[in-house]
KOLKE-240531 format. One record per residue (C-alpha): chain; x, y, z. Coordinates in steps of 0.25 Angstrom, whole numbers. Each point is the difference from the previous one (the first is absolute). Example, Ala and Ser with C-alpha at 12.3 -4.5 7.8 and 13.67 -1.06 7.14 Angstrom:
<atoms>
<atom><chain>A</chain><px>49</px><py>-18</py><pz>31</pz></atom>
<atom><chain>A</chain><px>6</px><py>14</py><pz>-2</pz></atom>
</atoms>
This chain:
<atoms>
<atom><chain>A</chain><px>436</px><py>456</py><pz>347</pz></atom>
<atom><chain>A</chain><px>-10</px><py>-12</py><pz>7</pz></atom>
<atom><chain>A</chain><px>5</px><py>-6</py><pz>12</pz></atom>
<atom><chain>A</chain><px>4</px><py>-17</py><pz>0</pz></atom>
<atom><chain>A</chain><px>-11</px><py>-8</py><pz>2</pz></atom>
<atom><chain>A</chain><px>2</px><py>-8</py><pz>14</pz></atom>
<atom><chain>A</chain><px>1</px><py>-14</py><pz>1</pz></atom>
<atom><chain>A</chain><px>-1</px><py>-10</py><pz>10</pz></atom>
<atom><chain>A</chain><px>0</px><py>-14</py><pz>3</pz></atom>
<atom><chain>A</chain><px>-13</px><py>-6</py><pz>4</pz></atom>
<atom><chain>A</chain><px>-1</px><py>-8</py><pz>15</pz></atom>
<atom><chain>A</chain><px>-8</px><py>-13</py><pz>-1</pz></atom>
<atom><chain>A</chain><px>-9</px><py>6</py><pz>12</pz></atom>
<atom><chain>A</chain><px>-2</px><py>13</py><pz>-10</pz></atom>
<atom><chain>A</chain><px>-6</px><py>-10</py><pz>-11</pz></atom>
<atom><chain>A</chain><px>-7</px><py>-8</py><pz>9</pz></atom>
<atom><chain>A</chain><px>-7</px><py>14</py><pz>8</pz></atom>
<atom><chain>A</chain><px>-1</px><py>7</py><pz>-16</pz></atom>
<atom><chain>A</chain><px>-15</px><py>1</py><pz>2</pz></atom>
<atom><chain>A</chain><px>2</px><py>9</py><pz>12</pz></atom>
<atom><chain>A</chain><px>11</px><py>9</py><pz>-6</pz></atom>
<atom><chain>A</chain><px>-2</px><py>13</py><pz>-6</pz></atom>
<atom><chain>A</chain><px>6</px><py>1</py><pz>-14</pz></atom>
<atom><chain>A</chain><px>7</px><py>12</py><pz>4</pz></atom>
<atom><chain>A</chain><px>9</px><py>-6</py><pz>10</pz></atom>
<atom><chain>A</chain><px>4</px><py>-7</py><pz>-9</pz></atom>
<atom><chain>A</chain><px>14</px><py>1</py><pz>-10</pz></atom>
<atom><chain>A</chain><px>-1</px><py>5</py><pz>-14</pz></atom>
<atom><chain>A</chain><px>8</px><py>-12</py><pz>-7</pz></atom>
<atom><chain>A</chain><px>0</px><py>-13</py><pz>8</pz></atom>
<atom><chain>A</chain><px>4</px><py>-14</py><pz>3</pz></atom>
<atom><chain>A</chain><px>0</px><py>-12</py><pz>8</pz></atom>
<atom><chain>A</chain><px>11</px><py>-11</py><pz>3</pz></atom>
<atom><chain>A</chain><px>-2</px><py>-14</py><pz>-2</pz></atom>
<atom><chain>A</chain><px>0</px><py>-2</py><pz>15</pz></atom>
<atom><chain>A</chain><px>-12</px><py>7</py><pz>-1</pz></atom>
<atom><chain>A</chain><px>-6</px><py>-9</py><pz>-10</pz></atom>
<atom><chain>A</chain><px>4</px><py>-11</py><pz>8</pz></atom>
<atom><chain>A</chain><px>-5</px><py>4</py><pz>14</pz></atom>
<atom><chain>A</chain><px>-12</px><py>3</py><pz>-9</pz></atom>
<atom><chain>A</chain><px>0</px><py>-14</py><pz>-5</pz></atom>
<atom><chain>A</chain><px>1</px><py>-5</py><pz>12</pz></atom>
<atom><chain>A</chain><px>-13</px><py>8</py><pz>7</pz></atom>
<atom><chain>A</chain><px>-8</px><py>-9</py><pz>-11</pz></atom>
<atom><chain>A</chain><px>4</px><py>-13</py><pz>10</pz></atom>
<atom><chain>A</chain><px>-3</px><py>7</py><pz>10</pz></atom>
<atom><chain>A</chain><px>-15</px><py>1</py><pz>-1</pz></atom>
<atom><chain>A</chain><px>-6</px><py>-11</py><pz>10</pz></atom>
<atom><chain>A</chain><px>-15</px><py>-7</py><pz>-2</pz></atom>
<atom><chain>A</chain><px>-6</px><py>-5</py><pz>-12</pz></atom>
<atom><chain>A</chain><px>-13</px><py>10</py><pz>0</pz></atom>
<atom><chain>A</chain><px>-6</px><py>9</py><pz>-8</pz></atom>
<atom><chain>A</chain><px>9</px><py>11</py><pz>8</pz></atom>
<atom><chain>A</chain><px>13</px><py>-7</py><pz>-2</pz></atom>
<atom><chain>A</chain><px>-2</px><py>-1</py><pz>-14</pz></atom>
<atom><chain>A</chain><px>-3</px><py>12</py><pz>-4</pz></atom>
<atom><chain>A</chain><px>13</px><py>7</py><pz>8</pz></atom>
<atom><chain>A</chain><px>9</px><py>-11</py><pz>-6</pz></atom>
<atom><chain>A</chain><px>-5</px><py>5</py><pz>-13</pz></atom>
<atom><chain>A</chain><px>3</px><py>14</py><pz>4</pz></atom>
<atom><chain>A</chain><px>14</px><py>-3</py><pz>3</pz></atom>
<atom><chain>A</chain><px>1</px><py>-9</py><pz>-14</pz></atom>
<atom><chain>A</chain><px>-4</px><py>12</py><pz>-7</pz></atom>
<atom><chain>A</chain><px>8</px><py>11</py><pz>6</pz></atom>
<atom><chain>A</chain><px>11</px><py>-10</py><pz>-1</pz></atom>
<atom><chain>A</chain><px>-4</px><py>0</py><pz>-15</pz></atom>
<atom><chain>A</chain><px>3</px><py>14</py><pz>-2</pz></atom>
<atom><chain>A</chain><px>12</px><py>1</py><pz>5</pz></atom>
<atom><chain>A</chain><px>13</px><py>1</py><pz>-8</pz></atom>
<atom><chain>A</chain><px>14</px><py>-1</py><pz>9</pz></atom>
<atom><chain>A</chain><px>11</px><py>10</py><pz>-3</pz></atom>
<atom><chain>A</chain><px>12</px><py>-5</py><pz>-5</pz></atom>
<atom><chain>A</chain><px>11</px><py>7</py><pz>9</pz></atom>
<atom><chain>A</chain><px>13</px><py>2</py><pz>-3</pz></atom>
<atom><chain>A</chain><px>12</px><py>-2</py><pz>10</pz></atom>
<atom><chain>A</chain><px>2</px><py>14</py><pz>-2</pz></atom>
<atom><chain>A</chain><px>-13</px><py>3</py><pz>4</pz></atom>
<atom><chain>A</chain><px>-2</px><py>-10</py><pz>10</pz></atom>
<atom><chain>A</chain><px>16</px><py>5</py><pz>8</pz></atom>
<atom><chain>A</chain><px>-9</px><py>15</py><pz>-2</pz></atom>
<atom><chain>A</chain><px>-13</px><py>-6</py><pz>8</pz></atom>
<atom><chain>A</chain><px>9</px><py>-6</py><pz>9</pz></atom>
<atom><chain>A</chain><px>7</px><py>14</py><pz>3</pz></atom>
<atom><chain>A</chain><px>-13</px><py>5</py><pz>4</pz></atom>
<atom><chain>A</chain><px>0</px><py>9</py><pz>-15</pz></atom>
<atom><chain>A</chain><px>-8</px><py>-4</py><pz>-13</pz></atom>
<atom><chain>A</chain><px>7</px><py>3</py><pz>-12</pz></atom>
<atom><chain>A</chain><px>-6</px><py>-4</py><pz>-14</pz></atom>
<atom><chain>A</chain><px>7</px><py>-10</py><pz>-11</pz></atom>
</atoms>
């Protein structure tokens, strides 16, 4: 019998630092929350400057945002996370 896949909800910092996060440190099945998507969207607007480096950073952040699809949580899942355990539904 095969083992259950490890599931995890990725925090914003994991996505922001994804270049430095080895794949071996990530769960088998990953999800992100709508809150993380909102934080990523806000991050695009936090880049100051009109120079080339600032424009490239904004473009990089938009690219990350466009690759995300938030996990639609149900009440039972939210309750499970709030209680410190993850239950897949």
